[in-house]
Structures are given as C-alpha cells and as structure tokens.
N, C-alpha and C positions, 0 to 999 in steps of 0.2 A: 418643713422639717421631715415630713414623711418621704419626700423625694430623696433627701440625703440618706435616709435610712435604707431605701431601696438600692441606692448605688453601693452602699457598704455591704448589704446583704447579697448582692448579686455575685454570682460566681462566673468567672470568665475562664473558658477552657480553649485549648488550641487543638485543631484537627487539620487534616489534609483533605482537600477536595479530591474525590475519586476521578473526576473528569480531567481537570487541568493541573492537578497536583500542586495547587497553590496552598499556602498556609493560611488558615482562617482562625480568627479569634472570635469566639461566639459567647455572648452574654446569655447564660442559661435562664435568667429571670425574665428578661425582655424578649428572649428568643430572636436576637438581632446579631448580625455580623458587625462586630465593632471595628475590625481591622482585617485587611488581607494583604498578603505579600506573594507576588508571583514568584514561582520557583524558576530559576534560570537553568537552562540546559547546560549539560556538561560540555565544556569546550575540549576538543581533542587536539592533539598536536598535528603538525604537518604530515608526519609519517603515517599516522592513522588515516588522515584525509586522503593521502595519495593511494594507500592500500585499498581503501573503500572505493575510490574512483577506478582503480585498476580492475577490481572485481566487477564493478558495474559495467565497465567497458567489455570485459570478457563475456559477461552475460549477453550483451548486445551482439557480440560476434557469434556466440553460440546460437542465439535465436536466428540470426541472419543466415548462418550456415544451414540450420535445419529447415528454414523456410525455403532456401534455394534448393535444397535436396528434395523437399516435397514438391516444389514446382517442376523439377526435372522428372520426378516419378510420374506426375500428372501428364507431362508432355509425352513421355514414353507410352503411357497407357492410351492416350488419345491417338498416337501414331499407330499403335497396335490395333485399336478399334477401327481406325480408318482403313488399314490394310485388310482386316477381316471383312469389312463392309465392301471394299473394292473387289475382293475375291468372290464374295457372294454375288455381287452385281455381275461379274464376268461369267459366273456359272449360270445365272439366269439368262444372260444374253446368249450363251452357247446353247441352251435348251430351246430358246425361241428360234 
C-alpha cells in the first residue's frame, strides 16, 4: 500500500537536457528519469540546403585562393633571398 502512495505522491516534471536537447520526464520523488524523447533536428528545404552548400563551396575557394597567394609570396621571398645570397657570394669571390 505504501508503494501506491509513493506513486501518487510523486511529482513528475518535464525538462530539456542542456547537452542533447532531449525532453526528459523526471520523477522528483525517486529522482529518476521516467521517460525521454529525442528532439529531432529541423529539416530544411532544398533551397536552404543548396544555399548552405554554395556558401561552403565559396569558403573552400576563398581558402584555396589565399593559400595559393601565400605560396606565391613565399616563392617570391625565397627567390629574392637566393638572389641576395648569390650576389653576396659573387662579391666574396671578387674580393678573393
């Protein structure tokens, strides 16, 4: 009889998990999760998906372009240093 009384006295409340955003039903008396329901993600339409993919692709192109530009700058810097080293070497040879 006491068990039935605990079930009637228990209060169940609903809350949302901060991590996975599932809905939880918690028994405050027993401090147990009685039920949970996973929250489904919002489904977008095809236009939203295509727009998202276009932006992602543009991001890749931008990163590729900046990487190629950086590589070109490094190449020019290396050529400049090589020329300077070659000039210094010629000057040392001329002195000797």
